[in-house]
C-alpha positions in Angstrom: -18.1 55.3 -4.3 -17.2 55.4 -0.6 -14.1 53.7 0.9 -14.4 49.9 0.8 -14.8 48.0 4.0 -13.2 44.6 4.4 -13.9 41.8 6.9 -12.3 38.5 7.9 -13.5 36.0 5.3 -14.8 33.5 7.9 -16.4 36.2 10.1 -19.7 34.3 10.5 -18.0 31.2 12.0 -15.6 33.3 14.1 -18.4 35.3 15.7 -20.5 32.3 16.6 -18.6 31.6 19.8 -18.5 33.6 23.0 -15.8 36.2 22.8 -15.0 35.2 19.2 -13.4 38.0 17.2 -13.1 39.0 13.6 -11.0 41.8 12.1 -12.4 44.7 10.1 -10.8 47.4 8.0 -11.7 50.5 6.0 -9.6 51.6 3.0 -10.1 55.3 2.1 -8.4 56.1 -1.2 -5.1 58.0 -0.6 -5.4 57.8 3.2 -4.2 55.3 5.9 -6.2 52.2 6.3 -8.4 52.1 9.5 -8.3 48.8 11.4 -10.8 47.5 13.8 -12.5 44.3 15.2 -15.8 42.7 16.0 -16.4 40.8 19.2 -19.2 38.3 20.1 -20.7 39.1 23.5 -23.0 36.0 23.5 -25.6 34.3 21.4 -29.2 35.4 21.6 -32.2 33.0 22.0 -32.9 33.4 18.3 -29.4 32.0 17.5 -28.1 35.4 16.4 -24.9 36.6 18.0 -24.7 39.9 19.9 -21.8 41.8 18.3 -19.9 44.9 19.3 -17.5 46.8 17.1 -14.2 48.5 18.1 -13.9 52.3 18.0 -14.6 53.9 14.6 -17.0 51.2 13.4 -20.7 50.6 14.1 -22.7 47.4 13.8 -26.1 48.5 12.3 -27.8 45.1 12.0 -27.0 41.4 12.2 -28.7 38.2 11.1 -27.4 34.6 10.9 -26.0 35.2 7.4 -25.3 38.9 7.2 -23.9 41.8 9.1 -24.2 45.5 8.3 -21.2 47.7 9.3 -20.5 51.4 9.0 -17.4 53.5 9.4 -19.0 57.0 10.0 -15.6 58.9 9.7 -15.3 57.8 6.1 -19.0 57.7 5.3 -18.6 54.0 4.4 -21.2 51.3 4.8 -21.3 47.7 3.7 -23.5 44.7 4.3 -21.5 41.5 4.4 -23.2 38.3 3.3 -21.8 34.8 4.1 -22.6 31.9 1.7 -25.9 30.0 2.3 -24.2 26.9 1.1 -20.9 25.8 -0.4 -20.3 23.1 -3.0 -16.8 21.5 -2.6 -17.2 18.3 -4.6 -17.9 19.5 -8.1 -14.3 20.1 -9.1 -10.9 19.2 -7.5 -9.1 22.4 -8.7 -9.7 26.0 -9.4 -13.1 26.7 -11.1 -12.6 29.2 -13.9 -16.2 29.7 -15.1 -19.8 28.9 -14.2 -23.4 29.6 -15.3 -26.9 28.8 -14.0 -29.7 27.7 -16.4 -32.6 30.0 -17.0 -35.0 28.0 -14.8 -32.4 27.9 -12.0 -32.3 24.1 -11.9 -28.8 23.4 -13.3 -25.3 24.8 -13.1 -22.4 24.3 -15.5 -18.8 24.9 -14.6 -15.3 24.5 -16.0 -12.1 23.9 -14.1 -8.3 24.1 -14.3 -8.4 20.3 -14.0 -9.6 20.4 -17.7 -13.2 19.2 -16.8 -16.6 20.7 -17.5 -19.5 19.5 -15.5 -23.3 20.0 -15.1 -24.7 19.9 -11.6 -27.9 20.4 -9.6 -28.0 24.1 -8.6 -29.8 23.4 -5.3 -27.2 20.9 -3.9 -24.2 20.7 -6.2 -25.0 17.1 -7.0 -23.2 16.0 -10.2 -25.4 15.3 -13.2 -23.2 15.2 -16.3 -19.6 15.4 -17.3 -19.0 17.2 -20.7 -15.9 15.7 -22.3 -14.4 16.7 -25.7 -12.2 19.7 -25.4 -8.5 18.9 -25.7 -7.1 21.5 -23.2 -8.6 23.8 -20.6 -12.2 25.0 -21.0 -12.1 28.8 -20.6 -15.8 29.6 -20.7 -19.2 27.9 -20.5 -22.7 29.2 -20.5 -26.3 28.0 -21.0 -28.4 28.9 -24.0 -31.6 30.7 -23.0 -33.5 27.4 -23.2 -31.5 26.0 -20.3 -31.1 22.7 -22.1 -28.0 23.4 -24.2 -24.5 24.6 -23.2 -22.0 26.6 -25.2 -18.3 26.3 -24.3 -15.0 27.7 -25.6 -11.5 26.2 -25.0 -7.8 26.6 -25.3 -8.1 24.2 -28.2 -9.5 27.1 -30.2 -12.8 25.2 -30.5 -16.4 26.2 -29.6 -18.7 23.4 -28.7 -22.4 23.0 -28.2 -23.6 20.3 -25.8 -26.9 18.8 -24.7 -27.3 19.3 -21.0 -29.7 16.3 -20.9 -27.3 13.6 -22.2 -23.9 15.3 -22.3 -23.5 14.7 -26.0 -21.5 17.3 -28.1 -24.0 18.3 -30.8 -21.7 20.8 -32.7 -18.1 21.9 -32.9 -17.1 25.2 -34.5 -13.5 25.5 -35.9 -11.8 28.6 -37.3 -10.1 30.4 -34.5 -6.3 30.1 -34.4 -6.0 30.7 -30.6 -7.8 29.8 -27.4 -11.4 31.1 -27.0 -11.6 33.3 -24.0 -15.3 34.4 -24.0 -18.6 33.9 -25.8 -21.9 35.7 -26.1 -25.3 34.4 -27.2 -27.4 36.5 -29.6 -31.1 36.5 -28.8 -32.5 33.0 -28.5 -29.2 31.5 -29.7 -29.4 30.9 -33.5 -26.1 32.8 -33.6 -23.3 33.1 -31.1 -20.2 35.3 -30.8 -16.7 34.3 -29.7 -13.6 36.2 -28.7 -10.2 34.7 -28.9 -6.5 35.0 -28.1 -6.0 35.2 -31.9 -7.4 38.8 -31.8 -10.6 38.1 -33.6 -14.3 38.1 -32.7 -16.4 35.7 -34.9 -20.1 35.3 -35.5 -21.3 31.7 -35.8 -24.4 30.0 -37.2 -25.3 27.3 -34.7 -27.6 25.4 -37.1 -24.8 24.8 -39.6 -21.8 25.1 -37.3 -20.5 27.7 -39.8 -18.7 31.0 -39.3 -20.8 33.9 -40.6 -17.8 36.3 -40.5 -15.0 37.8 -38.6 -16.7 40.8 -36.8 -13.4 42.3 -35.6 -9.7 41.6 -36.1 -7.8 43.7 -33.7 -4.4 42.1 -33.4 -4.7 41.8 -29.6 -6.2 39.1 -27.4 -10.0 39.6 -26.8 -10.5 38.7 -23.2 -14.3 39.5 -22.9 -17.3 39.9 -25.2 -20.8 41.2 -24.7 -23.8 41.7 -26.9 -26.5 44.2 -26.1 -29.6 45.9 -27.7 -28.7 49.4 -28.7 -30.8 52.5 -27.7 -32.5 54.0 -30.8 -30.4 57.2 -30.4 -27.2 55.2 -31.2 -25.9 55.1 -34.8 -24.7 51.6 -35.5 -23.9 52.3 -39.2 -24.9 50.2 -42.2 -23.5 46.9 -43.3 -21.3 47.1 -46.5 -22.9 44.0 -47.9 -26.2 42.3 -47.4 -26.2 40.2 -44.2 -26.6 36.4 -44.6 -30.1 35.1 -44.0 -28.5 32.9 -41.4 -27.9 36.0 -39.3 -30.8 36.1 -36.8 -31.3 38.9 -34.3 -28.1 40.8 -35.0 -29.8 44.0 -36.2 -29.8 46.9 -33.7 -27.3 45.0 -31.5 -23.9 46.3 -30.2 -20.9 44.1 -29.7 -18.4 45.1 -27.0 -14.9 43.7 -26.9 -12.6 43.9 -23.8 -9.0 43.8 -25.3 -5.6 42.9 -23.9 -4.1 46.1 -25.5 -6.0 48.4 -23.0 -8.7 49.1 -25.5 -12.4 48.7 -25.2 -14.0 48.4 -28.6 -17.7 48.8 -29.5 -19.2 48.0 -33.0 -22.5 47.3 -34.7 -23.0 43.5 -34.7 -24.8 43.4 -38.0 -23.1 46.5 -39.6 -19.5 45.5 -38.4 -19.0 49.3 -38.2 -17.2 51.0 -35.3 -19.2 52.8 -32.7 -16.3 53.8 -30.4 -12.8 52.8 -29.2 -11.9 53.7 -25.6 -8.4 53.4 -24.1 -8.2 52.4 -20.5 -5.5 52.2 -17.8 -4.6 48.6 -18.4 -5.8 45.4 -20.2 -9.5 45.0 -20.2 -10.6 41.7 -18.8 -14.4 41.8 -18.9 -17.4 43.9 -20.0 -21.2 44.0 -19.9 -24.1 46.2 -20.9 -26.3 47.8 -18.2 -28.8 49.2 -20.6 -29.2 50.3 -24.3 -26.5 52.9 -23.8 -24.7 52.3 -20.5 -21.9 49.7 -20.1 -19.2 48.5 -17.7 -15.7 47.2 -18.3 -13.1 46.1 -15.9 -9.3 46.2 -16.1 -6.3 44.3 -14.9 -5.3 47.1 -12.5 -8.7 47.2 -10.7 -10.6 49.9 -12.5 -14.3 49.5 -13.4 -15.2 52.0 -16.1 -18.9 53.0 -16.6 -19.3 54.5 -20.0 -22.2 56.0 -22.0 -22.2 54.8 -25.6 -23.7 58.2 -26.6 -20.6 60.1 -25.3 -17.9 57.6 -24.6 -14.9 59.8 -24.5 -15.0 60.4 -20.8 -16.3 57.8 -18.4 -19.5 58.4 -16.4 -17.5 57.1 -13.4 -14.5 55.0 -12.6 -14.8 52.7 -9.5 -11.5 51.6 -8.0 -11.6 49.6 -4.8 -8.3 47.8 -5.0 -5.5 47.2 -7.5 -6.6 43.6 -7.9 -7.8 42.6 -11.5 -11.5 42.9 -12.2 -12.4 39.4 -13.3 -16.1 39.5 -13.9 -19.0 42.0 -14.2 -22.7 41.1 -14.3 -25.7 43.3 -14.6 -28.0 42.7 -11.6 -31.3 44.4 -10.9 -30.6 48.2 -11.2 -26.9 47.8 -10.6 -24.2 45.2 -11.0 -22.0 42.5 -9.4 -18.2 42.6 -9.7 -15.6 40.1 -8.7 -11.8 40.7 -8.3 -8.5 38.8 -8.1 -8.2 39.5 -4.3 -11.3 37.5 -3.5 -13.6 40.4 -3.2 -17.1 40.2 -4.8 -19.6 42.9 -4.3 -23.0 44.2 -5.4 -23.7 47.9 -6.2 -27.3 48.9 -6.5 -28.6 52.4 -7.2 -31.3 52.4 -4.5 -29.0 51.2 -1.7 -26.6 53.5 0.2 -24.4 50.6 1.1 -22.5 48.0 -0.8 -23.3 44.3 -0.4 -20.1 42.2 0.0 -20.2 38.5 -0.8 -17.7 37.0 1.7 -16.0 33.6 2.0 -13.2 33.7 -0.5 -10.0 34.3 1.4 -7.8 36.3 -1.1 -8.5 33.7 -3.8 -9.6 35.2 -7.1 -13.4 35.0 -7.8 -13.5 34.3 -11.5 -17.2 34.3 -12.3 -20.6 35.1 -10.9 -24.0 33.9 -12.1 -27.5 34.6 -10.7 -30.9 33.2 -10.6 -33.7 35.2 -9.0 -32.4 35.9 -5.4 -29.6 33.4 -5.6 -26.0 34.3 -6.5 -23.4 31.7 -7.4 -19.6 32.4 -7.5 -16.7 30.2 -8.6 -13.2 30.6 -7.2 -9.6 29.5 -7.4 -10.1 27.6 -4.1 -12.2 25.1 -6.1 -15.5 26.0 -4.4 -18.8 27.1 -5.7 -20.5 29.4 -3.2 -24.2 30.1 -3.3 -25.6 33.2 -1.6 -29.2 33.8 -0.8 -30.2 37.5 -1.1 -33.3 36.8 1.1 -30.7 36.3 3.9 -30.3 40.1 3.8 
């Protein structure tokens, strides 16, 4: 990947006034950083500013919400997108997780203030408050129906909630440490949780019962992902007959991002190992890109792309900064990543530039969710930002 370009977080506001300026930089690996600036020469009749770049940088294209910049010397090119809208009234403190319902109508988010809330995705208007976890809520997500929410907390409990009336319809107990991530299997009869206690568990939602400990690795499980395996991958056979309460676990892989620098993959139904990969630092998050390709992000800023069929050497390692990789999400034919330094970016195979989602000023972007052409991020600054990809 080419050298990352950076821009002043509030560039869109700064460049709206005559002679307004915003800083730019290019960070080639192992070389000195190149610094530059953008200057507004006036506003056109269409409301779009006329921008010039300092030496070494080129403005390729500009609209009201985006600007495409290149640094030819380093063959770097990025399109910066400013939020379409920002929701500041959902939470008072840092927002640790969010998700958007399958129909795009609702959002759910959890905060360092201990609250979890459901809101209107179009305008951030509060709809429901979900109360019942004892300490912080670490993760929350909608079931595929969009009517039900799954959450995991530092109280070692998993809970299922009705998004319609905010009632808690089920509580799962069994973990001995805080739950850090969850995954939903197929339509949601079963779910998986990963915990600080070092175990990943499979649960039966209908009976609020644990169907088994899938992995016990003695190290905190920071992220989990479930994906359908390509036919060429041998997932092994279960040692005993799976419970009839297990629905949709066959031919699925489970990926575990572990604190002890290990990325573990196993057959969800078989519980058999597929591979164990050792990275440069603690793994924070992971996701599947296809039936054999996956991504995992580390605390020291590496994004590993691995092929399950030959996992010993990565397909590629993307390193843009030493900031922790906090979330990874499959998106179209690529992915969206967010980091602890406020950067959030989209990589797509068919684009020769990176799309940078701007606005967070060095505050960690903890989670990203998408619905069609809309991307939502949540951040330590307590804001939910909504980006409109049609603004590109």
